[in-house]
N, C-alpha and C positions, 0 to 999 in steps of 0.2 A: 803117593797122593798127588792129585792134580791141584794146581794153585791158580787162582784168579785174583790179581791185586788191582785195586782201583782207589781213587780218591773220592770221598763223598763227605759232605757237611764239614769240610775243612780239615779232614784227617784221613789217614790211610786205613783201608780195609783189606783183609785177605780172606778168601773163601777156599777151603780145601775140601776136596771130595775124592772118592776112589776113582771116579770116572770123569772125563772132561764134561764141562757144563754145556758146551756148544754155544754158538753165537746168539741163538734165541734166548737162552736163559741168562747169559751174560747181559744182554740188552735189557731183559726184564729187571735185573738187579740195578743196573744203572738208571733205568727209567724210574724205579721206585725211589732211589736215592734223590733224584732230581725233584720228584713230586714232594717228597718229605721236606726237602730243603726249602722249596718254594712256600710251603705252609708255615714252617716253624722257625726259620732262621731269623735271628736278630741282625744279621750282618749283610743281608742283601736287600736292596731298596724296594724290590718288587714283591717281597713276601707278604703273606697275610699278617704276620706279626708286625712287620714294618708299617703296614697300613693302620694297624691298631695304634701304633705309636703316634700317628698323626691325626687319628679320628676316633671319636667315641662312637657309640651306637652298638648295633647287634652284628655279630660276625658268626656265620655258620662254618663249622670246621668239618673235616672228614671223619670217617667212622672211628679211627683210632683215638680221636679226642675223648670219647667216652671212657675208654680204658685208662687213658692218661690222666684225665681230670679226677676220676675216682681214686686213683692211686695217689695223686698229689694231695687230695683231701685227707687221706689217711696219714700221709707224711706230715702235713700241716698240723694235724691234730696231735699226733704222737710226739712231735718235736716242739709243741707249744708255739708254733709259728716260726721256728728256726729255719724250716724249709718252706718256702713260699714262692709260688709261680710268678709273683709280681716283683721279684727281686731284680728284674732287669734294669729298672731305673737306678738302683743302688750300684749295680755293676758299672753302668754307664757313667755315673757320677765319679767313680774312681778311675775312669779312663778306658774301661773295657767295653767300648761301644762299636758301632758299625764301621767307623772310620779307623779303628784300632789306634786312636790317639795315644793311649797308654799314659795319659797325663791327667791326674785328678783335677776336677773343677771345684772341689770343695771337700770338706770333712765327710767321713762316712755318714750315711743317712739311712734310717730303717726303711724297709720296703713297705709299701702301702698295705693295709690290712686286707685280707681276702674277705670282702663283705659285699653288701648290696651295691656299692659303688664300683666294685671290681668283681663281677660275677662270672665264673666259669663253671658251667655245669653241663655234663653230657657233651654234646657236639655243638654247643653254642657259648659264645662269650658276649656278655652285655656290659658295656662300659658307660658310666655316667659322663666320663671325660677320657681323653686319651691316656693310655698306660702301656707299659712295656712288659709283655709276657715273656718269660724265659723258662724253657723246659730243659735247661742244661743238666739238671740233676738226674734226669731219667730218660731224656730224649734219645741219646745215642744207644742206650740199651734197648729202647723200643724199636729203633730202626734195625738193630741186630735181630730182634725177634721177627720183624716183618720180612727180613731176608730169609730167616729160617723157614717161615711159612711158605715162601715162594719155592725154596728148594724142596720142601716136603711135598708140596702140591705137584711138583715136577717128577716125583718119584725118588728123590735122593733121601734115603733113610739114614745115611751116615754122612756127617759133615762136621767141619770145624769153622766157625766164623770168628774172626779176630778183628774187632774194630778198635785198634790201638789200645788194647788192654781190656776191652769189654768182649768177653769170650762166651760163645755158646757152642756146646758140644752135643752131638747125637751119634751114638754108635755102640757097638758091643765091647769095645776096648777103651778103658779109661785113659786119660792123659795126665801127665804130671806137669804142673805149671809152677814156675819160679816166682817168688814174691820179691819184686825189685826193692833194693835198699833205697830208702827215701832221700839219702844224701849222696849215695854213690851208685848211679844208675847201672854201672857195669857189674855190680855185685848183687847177690840175693841174700835175703835174711831167712829164707826158708822155702819149702815147697808144699804144694797141696795137690791132692788128686781130685780130678773132676770127671764125671761121667753123666751124660744125659741131663745136663743142666747148664747153668751159667755162672761165670765168675767175673766180677767186675772190681776195678780198683779206682781209687781217687787219691791224689797227692797234691799238696800245695806247691810242689816244685815243678809241676807240669806247665802251668801258665802263670808266669810271674813277670812283672814289669816295673818293679821298684822295690824299695826297702819295705819289706813286709806286705807287699801288695800281690795278691793272687786271687783266683776266681772263686775260691770256696769261702763264701760269706755266711755269717749268721744273719739271716734276714731281719732279726729283731733289732740288730744294731747297725746293719749295713757294713760292718767291718770284717776283714778277713780273719778267719780263725787261726790262732797261734798256739793253741795247746795240743792239737792233734795235727800230725804231719803226714800220715798216710793211713789208708783204710782199704780193706777188702771185704767183699761179701759174696756168698754163694746162695743161689736160689734156683727155683725151677725154671724161671725165665730171666732174660737179661734186663728187662725193664725194672723188675723188682730188685735184682742184684745191684744195678746201677744206682737206683734211688736210695737203697739202704747204704751203699758205700758213701754216698754224699751225706745222708742223714747222720752217719757215724761221726761226722765232724762237729755236730751240734748236740748230740744226745748219746749217752752211754749205750753200748750194744745190749746190755741186760734189759734196758727199758724197751728197746725196739722189739725184742723177742716176745714181749707180752702181746704186741699187735701183730707180729709176723713170726709165728712160732717155728716155721719150717726153715728159717734162714741159718746160715753159718756166717760168722763175722770175726773181724780182727781190727783193732785200733792200735796204732803206734803213736806214742806221745812225744812231745818235744823234749822231754827229759830222758828219753831212751827206753822207757818201759813199754810193755805191750799188754793188752787185754783182749781176750777173745774166746770163742767157743773151741771145744776140743779139736775139731777138724783142722783148725789153723794152728792152735797153740802146740799141738803135737808135732807139727811140721816145721816149727821154727828151729833154726840152728842155734846151738848153745855156744 
């Protein structure tokens, strides 16, 4: 397999295909990554999201916003507000802001309600006052899907996209993916098989900056979750798998299946036990 590695949205991506991509297709992927970052990043001062932080009013977003906002609306509803796209202010209060200060400025604070004061519907955001939109729960998965669409449009029917743990696969042969141990990154707690779909993971040990501080918050409290330490989800597309992996930090997987019946899921808890669907449980090492 040919491999193309590059950095985008602050992390490492790898695209594997049976044949070389060529300079034109590599440029298309890099250009899409830059466009996506300019729209959705909380960390660059010229992004649309950064401008929302400074100004209220109406903001028109690109086409993928409709898909993303509809998905977030479902997550917001099924988690009773535990997943909330306006959680950015809560993250920044704990130090995870554009300057990477990593020093809390106060106690955890709940995210604003997703209401008429903070309206995101379709391809438009309308704010009564400045607010911090954060799509970290599903944004990287969406970018993986957008990369997949570029590859498919260029005629690549087989590929593997790995966005630092957010994986999308297309092809006639399945792959086996290891499930990283949440406390020992060089070890695995199991394996799972993936074919023509997406696998995404979330873990509190990935972005930590203090005692008990990490990026996976319950938006209802603004505090990092401490009962769940790692999650995985499989779905048809990476945006869904990414968002479900995040939602598993604030809601039992059995509850999420009622809203998303096609998913597979796994939760690992701080006391060491695991819960999940058969596709994951059967692959855990004993």
